[in-house]
Residue frames relative to the residue before (quaternion, step in Angstrom):
aa qw qx qy qz dx dy dz
X 1.0000 0.0000 0.0000 0.0000 0.00 0.00 0.00
X 0.6476 0.5210 -0.3249 0.4513 3.58 0.95 -0.89
X 0.6182 0.5477 -0.3448 0.4460 3.59 1.02 -0.76
X 0.6414 0.5092 -0.3168 0.4786 3.59 0.99 -0.80
X 0.6548 0.5110 -0.3182 0.4569 3.58 0.89 -0.90
X 0.6610 0.5406 -0.3129 0.4158 3.56 0.94 -0.89
X 0.6628 0.4678 -0.3083 0.4968 3.60 1.18 -0.38
X 0.6310 0.5969 -0.3274 0.3719 3.58 1.01 -0.81
X 0.6765 0.4971 -0.3366 0.4266 3.67 0.73 -0.87
X 0.6278 0.5318 -0.3419 0.4541 3.58 0.97 -0.79
X 0.6526 0.5052 -0.3084 0.4730 3.58 0.92 -0.89
X 0.6644 0.5069 -0.3042 0.4574 3.59 0.88 -0.94
X 0.6759 0.4991 -0.2965 0.4541 3.60 0.88 -0.94
X 0.6952 0.4785 -0.2745 0.4608 3.59 0.98 -0.82
X 0.7934 0.3325 -0.1427 0.4895 3.59 1.12 -0.61
X 0.7782 0.2159 -0.1569 0.5685 3.59 1.19 0.21
X 0.4840 -0.6404 0.5065 0.3148 3.54 -1.35 -0.03
X 0.3712 0.7496 -0.4716 0.2790 3.56 1.24 0.33
X 0.3257 -0.6886 0.6093 0.2201 3.54 -1.24 0.56
X 0.2519 -0.7764 0.5627 0.1305 3.56 -1.07 0.70
X 0.1267 -0.7756 0.6167 0.0456 3.56 -0.78 1.10
X 0.1072 -0.7855 0.6075 0.0488 3.55 -1.05 0.81
X 0.5386 -0.6309 0.4623 0.3134 3.53 -1.28 0.41
X 0.0856 -0.7522 0.6509 0.0557 3.52 -1.20 0.74
X 0.2325 -0.8113 0.5308 0.0779 3.55 -1.04 0.76
X 0.2311 -0.7823 0.5651 0.1235 3.62 -0.14 1.23
X 0.6895 0.2800 -0.2109 0.6338 3.56 1.20 -0.59
X 0.5354 -0.6956 0.3603 0.3157 3.57 -0.41 1.24
X 0.5171 -0.6424 0.4799 0.2994 3.55 -0.98 0.95
X 0.5613 -0.6555 0.3919 0.3189 3.57 -0.93 0.87
X 0.6764 0.4769 -0.3077 0.4694 3.62 1.15 -0.39
X 0.5940 0.5640 -0.3667 0.4411 3.61 1.24 -0.21
X 0.5229 -0.6370 0.4689 0.3176 3.56 -1.13 0.66
X 0.7794 -0.1191 0.1053 0.6060 3.57 1.09 -0.74
X 0.7048 -0.4751 0.3115 0.4249 3.56 -1.28 0.16
X 0.5833 0.5766 -0.3750 0.4321 3.61 1.11 -0.60
X 0.6485 0.5002 -0.3120 0.4815 3.59 1.00 -0.80
X 0.6151 0.5470 -0.3321 0.4606 3.58 1.03 -0.79
X 0.6803 0.4853 -0.2846 0.4698 3.58 0.87 -0.96
X 0.6125 0.5415 -0.3449 0.4611 3.60 1.05 -0.71
X 0.6588 0.4873 -0.3054 0.4851 3.59 0.96 -0.83
X 0.6270 0.5261 -0.3388 0.4641 3.59 1.00 -0.77
X 0.6365 0.5247 -0.3246 0.4628 3.60 0.94 -0.85
X 0.6392 0.5181 -0.3272 0.4647 3.60 0.96 -0.79
X 0.6644 0.5005 -0.3070 0.4625 3.59 0.97 -0.83
X 0.6540 0.4947 -0.3115 0.4800 3.59 0.99 -0.82
X 0.6586 0.5064 -0.3062 0.4648 3.59 0.93 -0.85
X 0.6504 0.5235 -0.3057 0.4577 3.57 1.16 -0.60
X 0.7219 -0.4719 0.2450 0.4428 3.59 1.23 -0.09
X 0.3929 0.7134 -0.4992 0.2960 3.59 1.19 0.14
X 0.2662 -0.7879 0.5375 0.1394 3.56 -0.96 0.83
X 0.7881 0.0889 -0.0709 0.6049 3.58 1.25 -0.21
X 0.2580 -0.7334 0.6102 0.1527 3.53 -1.21 0.69
X 0.1236 -0.7636 0.6308 0.0607 3.56 -0.84 1.01
X 0.2589 -0.7990 0.5247 0.1387 3.57 -0.66 1.08
X 0.5586 -0.5434 0.5010 0.3764 3.48 -1.34 0.36
X 0.6433 -0.5026 0.4083 0.4085 3.55 -1.29 0.26
X 0.0105 -0.7777 0.6285 0.0099 3.56 -1.02 0.77
X 0.3686 -0.7595 0.5039 0.1825 3.55 -1.11 0.68
X 0.7284 0.3335 -0.2043 0.5626 3.56 1.23 -0.41
X 0.4520 -0.7064 0.4727 0.2706 3.58 -0.64 1.11
X 0.5938 0.5868 -0.3657 0.4115 3.58 1.05 -0.72
X 0.6016 0.5578 -0.3631 0.4417 3.61 1.06 -0.66
X 0.6789 0.4793 -0.2959 0.4710 3.56 0.92 -0.87
X 0.6777 0.4969 -0.3115 0.4436 3.58 0.84 -0.91
X 0.6161 0.5207 -0.3396 0.4837 3.60 1.07 -0.66
X 0.6330 0.5289 -0.3059 0.4755 3.58 1.01 -0.89
X 0.6649 0.5032 -0.2993 0.4637 3.58 0.87 -0.96
X 0.6711 0.5040 -0.3006 0.4530 3.58 0.87 -0.94
X 0.6565 0.4950 -0.3113 0.4766 3.60 0.98 -0.80
X 0.6341 0.5293 -0.3278 0.4587 3.58 1.02 -0.79
X 0.6599 0.4982 -0.3044 0.4730 3.59 0.93 -0.87
X 0.6423 0.5164 -0.3218 0.4662 3.61 0.99 -0.79
X 0.6632 0.4975 -0.2931 0.4762 3.59 1.13 -0.64
X 0.6153 -0.5832 0.3356 0.4107 3.59 1.28 -0.14
X 0.4861 0.6236 -0.4517 0.4133 3.57 1.26 0.26
X 0.4485 -0.6968 0.4864 0.2771 3.58 -0.79 0.99
X 0.5536 -0.6275 0.4352 0.3321 3.54 -0.98 0.88
X 0.6118 0.5648 -0.3552 0.4248 3.61 1.06 -0.66
X 0.6171 0.5418 -0.3502 0.4506 3.61 1.15 -0.50
X 0.7119 0.4304 -0.2407 0.4999 3.56 1.12 -0.71
X 0.7762 0.2609 -0.1305 0.5590 3.59 1.04 -0.77
X 0.0444 0.7852 -0.6135 0.0720 3.57 -0.25 1.24
X 0.1530 -0.8034 0.5676 0.0950 3.55 -0.97 0.77
X 0.6548 0.4903 -0.3357 0.4670 3.58 1.17 0.34
């Protein structure tokens, strides 16, 4: 499924003016082995053409800040994770 998704955003970006939002998980997704795997999948989605990351609800700010820091270390621009518009 991820392989299919990784092709779709590029096609959409090249052939339309649509923006692509993807999910991010400050609290590790239940199907991921750990947060590092989650961040790797997020990086693949961003590299495939996502223009914004929308996170799941979190109750502890530290969870989000840890997620953001790991995403930035993986090479995801902070602006992709933190949108203010």
